[in-house]
Structures are given as C-alpha cells and as structure tokens.
C-alpha positions as CSV (number, residue, x, y, z in Angstrom):
1,M,105.2,67.7,-14.4
2,R,105.3,64.3,-16.1
3,K,102.7,65.4,-18.7
4,T,104.8,68.4,-19.4
5,I,108.0,66.4,-19.9
6,K,106.1,63.9,-22.4
7,N,105.0,67.1,-24.4
8,F,108.5,68.2,-24.5
9,M,109.6,64.9,-25.9
10,F,106.8,64.9,-28.5
11,I,107.4,68.5,-29.5
12,K,111.3,68.1,-29.8
13,R,111.3,64.6,-31.2
14,K,112.7,65.6,-34.7
15,E,115.2,67.9,-33.2
16,T,116.5,65.1,-30.7
17,A,116.5,62.7,-33.5
18,M,118.7,65.0,-35.8
19,M,121.1,65.6,-32.9
20,M,121.5,61.9,-32.2
21,I,122.0,61.2,-36.0
22,A,124.7,64.1,-36.0
23,V,126.4,62.5,-33.0
24,A,126.6,59.1,-34.8
25,I,127.7,60.6,-38.1
26,A,130.5,62.6,-36.1
27,I,131.9,59.3,-34.7
28,I,131.7,57.4,-37.8
29,G,133.3,60.3,-39.7
30,G,136.1,60.5,-37.1
31,V,136.9,56.8,-37.4
32,V,136.9,56.9,-41.2
33,V,138.8,60.0,-41.9
34,F,140.5,61.6,-38.9
35,D,141.6,58.5,-36.8
36,F,143.8,57.2,-39.6
37,F,145.2,60.5,-40.7
38,V,145.9,62.0,-37.4
39,S,147.2,58.8,-35.8
40,M,149.6,58.4,-38.8
41,G,151.1,61.9,-38.0
42,D,151.3,61.7,-34.2
43,G,152.6,58.1,-33.9
44,E,149.8,57.1,-31.6
45,T,146.1,56.4,-31.9
46,V,143.8,59.4,-31.5
47,Q,140.2,58.5,-31.1
48,L,138.7,61.8,-32.6
49,G,135.3,60.5,-33.3
50,M,134.3,60.3,-29.8
51,V,135.8,63.8,-29.1
52,M,134.1,65.2,-32.1
53,A,130.7,63.8,-31.1
54,L,131.0,65.2,-27.7
55,S,132.1,68.6,-28.7
56,A,129.4,68.9,-31.6
57,Y,126.7,67.8,-29.2
58,V,127.6,70.5,-26.6
59,I,127.9,73.2,-29.2
60,F,124.7,72.3,-31.0
61,D,122.6,71.7,-28.0
62,I,123.5,75.2,-26.5
63,I,122.7,76.8,-30.0
64,C,119.5,75.0,-30.3
65,E,118.3,76.2,-26.9
66,G,119.3,79.8,-27.8
67,I,117.0,79.6,-30.8
68,T,114.0,77.6,-29.4
69,F,113.9,78.3,-25.7
70,G,111.7,81.5,-26.0
71,Q,109.4,79.8,-28.4
72,H,108.7,76.9,-25.9
73,F,108.5,79.2,-23.0
74,T,105.9,81.4,-24.6
75,L,103.9,78.5,-25.8
76,C,103.9,76.8,-22.3
77,L,102.7,80.1,-20.8
78,Q,99.7,80.3,-23.3
79,M,98.8,76.7,-22.2
80,G,98.8,77.7,-18.6
81,V,102.0,75.9,-17.5
82,T,103.5,77.7,-14.6
83,R,107.1,78.9,-14.7
84,K,108.2,76.6,-12.1
85,N,106.6,73.7,-13.8
86,F,108.0,74.6,-17.2
87,L,111.5,75.2,-16.0
88,S,111.7,72.0,-13.9
89,S,110.1,70.0,-16.6
90,Y,112.3,71.4,-19.1
91,V,115.5,70.7,-17.2
92,V,114.4,67.0,-16.5
93,F,113.8,66.7,-20.3
94,K,117.2,68.1,-21.2
95,V,118.9,65.6,-18.7
96,I,117.0,62.7,-20.3
97,K,118.2,63.8,-23.8
98,N,121.7,64.3,-22.8
99,M,121.8,60.9,-21.1
100,L,120.5,59.5,-24.4
101,A,123.2,61.2,-26.5
102,L,125.9,60.1,-23.9
103,S,124.7,56.5,-24.1
104,I,125.0,56.7,-28.0
105,I,128.3,58.2,-27.8
106,A,129.5,55.7,-25.2
107,I,128.3,52.6,-27.5
108,L,129.7,54.0,-30.6
109,G,133.0,55.1,-28.9
110,A,133.4,51.7,-27.6
111,V,133.3,50.5,-31.3
112,E,135.9,53.3,-32.2
113,R,138.0,52.1,-29.4
114,V,138.1,48.4,-30.8
115,V,138.9,49.7,-34.4
116,S,141.5,51.9,-33.0
117,K,143.1,49.1,-31.0
118,N,142.9,46.3,-33.5
119,L,143.0,48.1,-36.8
120,V,144.5,51.5,-36.9
121,S,147.3,50.9,-34.4
122,K,148.3,47.6,-36.1
123,L,148.0,48.9,-39.7
124,L,150.0,52.2,-39.0
125,R,152.1,50.5,-36.4
126,V,151.5,53.3,-33.8
127,R,151.1,53.1,-30.1
128,F,147.5,52.7,-28.8
129,V,146.1,55.4,-26.5
130,D,143.0,54.6,-24.8
131,N,141.2,57.9,-24.8
132,Y,137.9,56.1,-24.3
133,S,138.7,54.8,-20.9
134,Q,139.7,58.5,-19.8
135,V,136.1,59.6,-20.3
136,F,134.0,56.5,-19.9
137,S,135.4,54.3,-17.1
138,G,135.6,54.5,-13.3
139,R,135.6,58.0,-11.7
140,A,136.0,59.6,-15.1
141,L,132.5,58.2,-16.1
142,V,130.9,59.7,-12.9
143,V,132.4,63.1,-13.8
144,T,131.1,62.7,-17.4
145,I,127.7,62.0,-16.4
146,S,127.7,64.9,-14.1
147,L,128.8,67.2,-16.8
148,A,126.1,66.0,-19.1
149,V,123.6,66.8,-16.2
150,L,125.2,70.2,-15.8
151,L,125.0,70.8,-19.4
152,A,121.2,70.6,-19.1
153,F,121.1,73.6,-16.7
154,L,123.7,75.5,-18.7
155,A,121.8,75.2,-22.0
156,V,118.6,76.2,-20.5
157,F,120.5,79.1,-18.6
158,V,121.7,80.3,-22.1
159,G,118.4,80.1,-23.7
160,A,116.8,81.9,-21.0
161,A,119.6,84.7,-20.9
162,L,119.0,85.2,-24.7
163,L,115.3,85.4,-24.2
164,R,115.7,88.0,-21.4
165,F,118.7,90.2,-22.7
166,G,118.7,89.4,-26.6
167,R,121.8,90.6,-28.4
168,I,123.5,91.8,-25.2
169,A,123.4,88.3,-23.7
170,F,124.6,86.8,-27.0
171,W,127.7,89.0,-27.2
172,V,128.6,88.5,-23.5
173,L,128.3,84.7,-24.0
174,W,130.1,84.7,-27.1
175,A,133.1,86.5,-25.5
176,F,133.1,84.1,-22.7
177,W,133.0,81.2,-25.2
178,M,136.1,82.6,-27.2
179,I,138.1,83.3,-23.8
180,V,137.5,80.1,-22.0
181,F,136.3,77.2,-24.1
182,L,138.3,77.7,-27.2
183,K,141.4,77.3,-25.1
184,S,140.2,74.2,-23.2
185,P,141.1,71.6,-25.9
186,D,144.9,72.2,-25.1
187,N,144.2,71.4,-21.6
188,M,141.9,68.4,-22.0
189,P,144.6,65.8,-21.9
190,A,146.1,67.0,-18.7
191,F,142.6,67.4,-17.3
192,F,141.7,63.7,-17.9
193,H,145.1,62.5,-16.7
194,A,145.0,64.6,-13.5
195,D,144.4,63.3,-10.1
196,I,141.1,65.4,-10.0
197,W,139.1,62.0,-10.1
198,V,140.4,61.3,-6.6
199,F,138.1,64.2,-5.3
200,V,135.0,63.1,-7.2
201,P,132.6,63.8,-4.2
202,V,134.0,67.2,-4.1
203,W,133.6,67.7,-7.9
204,L,129.9,66.4,-7.5
205,A,129.3,69.0,-4.8
206,I,130.7,71.7,-6.9
207,S,128.7,70.7,-10.0
208,A,125.5,70.4,-7.9
209,A,126.0,74.0,-6.6
210,I,126.7,75.2,-10.0
211,G,123.5,73.6,-11.5
212,I,121.4,74.9,-8.5
213,L,122.9,78.4,-9.0
214,L,122.1,78.4,-12.8
215,Y,118.6,77.1,-12.0
216,L,117.8,79.9,-9.5
217,I,119.2,82.6,-11.7
218,T,117.2,81.3,-14.5
219,Y,114.0,81.2,-12.7
220,H,114.3,84.4,-10.5
221,C,116.1,86.6,-13.1
222,F,115.7,85.5,-16.6
223,I,112.1,84.0,-17.0
224,T,110.3,86.6,-14.8
225,V,106.9,87.4,-16.1
226,S,105.0,90.6,-15.5
227,Y,101.5,90.8,-14.0
228,T,100.2,92.4,-17.3
229,H,101.8,89.6,-19.3
230,L,100.2,86.9,-17.3
231,R,96.8,88.7,-17.3
232,A,97.1,88.8,-21.1
233,H,97.6,85.0,-21.3
234,E,94.7,84.4,-19.0
235,T,92.5,86.6,-21.2
236,E,93.6,84.5,-24.2
237,L,92.9,81.3,-22.4
238,H,89.3,82.2,-21.4
C-alpha cells in the first residue's frame, strides 16, 4: 500500500503542484482585488481570498478526479494492483493532498487576515470581521479538517461513478450540484456562526459514516471488474 501511495504521489506530482499554485493565486488575487472592493461596498472586511481558494480547490479536485480516475484505475489493474489496494491507497493519497492544500490555505489565509485587519479595515475605515477564525480555529478547525478528509472520499466516489456510468452519472451529479451546492454560499455565514460546533463529536461520527458509505459504494458498485476483464489483464502481464 505504501508503495502504491508513493507511485500516486509521483504520477500526480504535476497536477498536485498546479492545484497548490492555483490555491495560492486565488488567495493572493482575493486580497489584491476583491477584499478592497467588496469591503468598500459592504462596510466590513470580507476575506474572499480564503473563500475563493477553498471553493476553487473543491471544484477543481472533483473535476480532476472525474477526468483522471479511470486512467489511474486501468493503469493500476494492468500493473497487478488489486482493487482494494488501489482504492485504499488512492483515498489515502487524496487525504494527504487535501491536507497539504488546507495547510497552504491556512498559512496564506492567516496572511490575508493580517492584511484585512491592519490595512483594509484601517484604510477603508470599515469594521473588521474575522472570517479566518470561523474556519481555522477551535472546533471549526476540527470540522474543516474532517471536511477535507471527506472530500477525498467524495472525489473518488465521483470519479468512480463517472467511470462506471459515464454521461448518466455526469448529469445526475451536475443536477445535484446545481440544486444543493450553488445555494450553499447564502447559508455559509449562518452555518459557521451556528452552534453546530458544540456537537463536533456528532458531526465527526456523521462524516465518518458518510466516508465509509462512499467507500463501500465505490468499491462494491462502481469499480467492479468482471472475471473476463481480470483474465485479460493477467494475459497482458504474462
């Protein structure tokens, strides 16, 4: 399993580097462009760089998995990697990558927070709102980390669904995205201000259950391989 994870890190190193650069650009662009203009209109500081980086990473990560998951799965089968080893290793790799992205966003987000507090709020004479602490401190940080882990399972689930069902899965997932996620930004402030953080253990149990469910569905339903398919790969290997 460790060897498979290292292989994934090597194969996807360019993709990972590009996504980390995109995250950094999103935060820097948010500080330079949006923080000033949006704060000027709202009368309070808005740390949009961090929000843009988090949103962009989630979207691009899921899209990348939809495009590349099938290629990696087929390649691993040809190399003799079992489905269980592939899926477990790939999820662990995704978790590591998500933690790296989250660390970059946390570091650059902290810089944005300082700029927003000491520069934007004073220059524009607007009220400072600490959006950063609502995501990266205390109980909120625990939930944010759990969401990053859950994203690994979700992205793999999406990639495997597209591999198994093709266009049908794409349109079903697209409809789900349009209905649910495009309405979520309006509810995000209330979500982060809510008392949901009091029930962190409950949330962790729920997110763990969702992750396990996504894993089991992916393994037993989406990346099933027929006996004929396996025999074909054995013939290629020998």
